N, C-alpha and C positions, 0 to 999 in steps of 0.2 A: 465440610465443604472445601477447606484448604487442601486436604489430601486429594480430593477428587480433582481439583483444579491442577494440582502438581502432576498427578498421574496422566491426566488428559494432555497437558502441555508436553510432558516427556514423550508420550506416544506420537503426538503430532510432530515434534522436533525430530525424533528418530526417523519417522517416515519421510519427512521432508528432506532431511540430509541424505538419506539413502537414495531417494529418487534423484536428487540433485546431482550426486556424484556417480551413480551407477547406470542410470538410464541413458540410452542413446538420444539424439536430438528429437526424433519423432516420438519416442517414448515420453520424453519430458514435455513435449507439446501436448500429448494426450493427457498426461498427469495434470497439467495446467488447465486443460479443457474441462476435465471433470470438476475441478474446484471452481472454475468459472461458472459452469452450469449450476452447481449448488448455490453459489453466491447469487446468481441471477434469479434462482428460484426464491431465495429469501427476499431479494429486492422486489420481486413481483408481489410478494405478500405485503411488503410495506406500502406498495402502490394499490393495495386492496384488489388485486386480481384473484379470480377464482382459480381452482387447480388447473383447469384446461388452459386458461390464459397464461398462467405461470409457466406451464410446460412449453407453450408456443414461444413465449418470451425467452426462456432459457435456451431452447433449441436455436432460435434466431441468433442470439448472442454467441453461442458456441460456433455456429456456422460462420458468422462474421469473423470470429477469432481464428478459426483454422483455415480460412480462405487464403491468407498470405502464404501459408505453408504449402498449399496445393498449387498456387500460382508460381511459387518460387522453388518447386521441387528440384529443378535442375541446378539451383544455386544454393545448396544446403549450407554453405558457409557465409552467405551474405546476410544482411539485416533481415529480420523476420517481418517487421512491419514498416511501412513507408514513414518517412519523417513527418508527414502532415498529421498522422495519428497522434504523435507525441506533442506536436505544436498545439493541436486542438485541446488536448488534455491539459497542457501547460496553461493556456489561456483560461480554461475553465477553472483550474485550481487557484491561479494567481489573481484573476480579475473577477470572475463571476461569483465564485463561492464566497469570498470574503464579503462581497456586497449582499449576497443572499443571507449570510449569517448576521451581518450587521443590521439589516432591516427586519430579519426574523419573519419574513412574509410567508404565509402559508401558500403552498402551491396546490391549488385545487385541480389543475389540469393533469389528468393521469398521463396523457401523452407526453407532457413536458417532464414529468417525474420519471417515466420510463426512458426517455431520451437521456436524461441525466444519468440514469443507471448504466446505460450503454457507454457513456463517456467515462464514468467512474471505473467500470470493470474491464472493458476490452483493452484499452491501452495499458493498464497495469499488468495484466497477464501477458500481453505481448512483450512488455518490458522485461518480465521474468525470463522470457526466452532469449531476448537479445542480450541482456546482461550476462546470462549464463553462457552465451556463445563466446564471450571473451574468456571467462574462466569462472567455474562455479564459486571459487573463493571471492570473486568480486561481488557476486550477488549476495553472498553471506555478509560481506563487509558493508554493503549498502544497507541491507536489512538490519545489520547491527546498529546503525544509526537510530532506527526507530526503537529497537529493543532497549538500548541504553537510555534513550530519551524518555520512554514510557516508565522504565524502572526508576530513574532518577526523579522524574516528576512525581511519582507516587510517594516515594520516601521523603522528598523535600516538602511536598505539600502536606503530608501527614505530620511532619515534625514542625514546620514553620508556617504552614498555610493559614492565612487570615483573610486576605483580599481575594474575593471571588473573581474568576476570569469571565465566566458567562453564566451567572446564576440561573437565568431563565432557560438555559439550554442544557448545561451540565453542572449542577450545583457542587459537585465534588472537586472541580478543577480550580486551582488558585494561581495567582500571579507568582507566588513563591515557588510553586511547582514548576512553572515555566522557566523561572530563573535557574532552578536546580537542574532541569533538563538541559538547558543550553550550556551550563557550565560543564556538565558531564560529557556532552557531545563535543564541546570545545577541547577537552582533554583527549578524547578519543581521536579527534581530527588531528591534533598535534602529533599523537603517536603514529597515525596513519601517514602524515606528511613526512615524519622522520624515516619511516620505512621506505617511502617512495623517493627520498632524496638521492641526488647523484651519488653513485658509488654503491648503493644498495640494490639488491636484486628484487624487483617487485614480484609479488605472488602471481600476478596476472600479466604476462608479457604482451607487448605489442600494441593492443588496440585502445588502452585507456588514454584519454586525451586531456587529462587535467594535470597541470603542473603542480608540484608539491606545494607551492606558495598559495594556490587557489583552493586547496582541499579544505582548509578551515572555513572560509566563507561558504563554500559549496555545501558542506555537511551541516552547517548551522542553518542555511536556507532550507535544506531538505527536512531538517528537524521541525522548522516552523511550518512548512507545508504539511508535514505529518500531523501536527497539532490541528491544523485547519481541517484536515480530513476527519480527524476524530470528532471535532465539534460538528462537522457537517452531518456525519452519520447520526450523532445524537439528536440533531435538529430534525432529521427525517424520521427517526424513531419516535420522537416526541409528537410530531405531526400525526404519525400513525397510531399513537396511543399505546405503544408497547415499550417494555423495558429492554428486551433483547430482540435481536433480529430473527432468532430461531432457537431451537433446542437440540441441535445436532451434537454439540460439544458439551459433555457433562461438566458442570461447574463453570462454564465459560459463556454459554448461550449459543449463538449462531456463528457461522463462519464470518459474516460481515462484522460481527463484534470483535473479531480477532484481526481483521485486515483493514480496519477503517483508516489507520495511518499509512500503512504501506501502499494502498491503492492510490493515495494522493501523491506520494513522493517518488514512486518508481518511474513513472513516465518522465518526470523532470530529471531523475538520475540518468536516464538514457540520454537526454539532451545535454547533460553536463559531461558525461563520461565518454560518449560515443559520437555525438554529432558535431 
């Protein structure tokens, strides 16, 4: 199983990095649209849609995602999505989802669950286009926050974990894992701030709007939001009665299982670094 997980992760990372650095803007939008469609297909399954309903839902979200690119075709270097998309996503993740997780209330309305899926997925993939428009390395650096957080949480929780974070939602997560994740992200943020300090040449010139002194709180905040996204998807899967969102990725489950944290923090990263 571990060998399968590692091989799948290596193939995914190689494909992602190649697309990130080699594709033109429209090609990157198409790449994101494919994964958005697959993610929406899985979300439709969690909402108990039949195959036809899942196809309609996926097509609708992909259409909504590519619409800004069609409307702004004459302004290829401008922001991909309007600011309100990211503000809506930010309110969703910072206000609504923590209450949803805290109350652990079952959502029996399929329409509400599908609307939540649209807010989860569309702004996140739009953020991948906008962050990449500054520089591909900035998107990698932002995603690195989640990768470091997840890895540190796993090892810290495995070594020191005793106090459960949310046992009724995700029994494997612990407060010690959270502490380890935040410590690792803090070190990462300090390194990032050092590279962004006056006198150093940033890897992504021009459009990044966060002063070096704010990088630490910003990345810690993004890490926390990523953890909220992880718990939220676990809550939705538990409501649906499944362990994984799909079977597309051998050893990993579905696409949603791999992007549960990034979809939460990417829209807020746009608000922090670009708006």
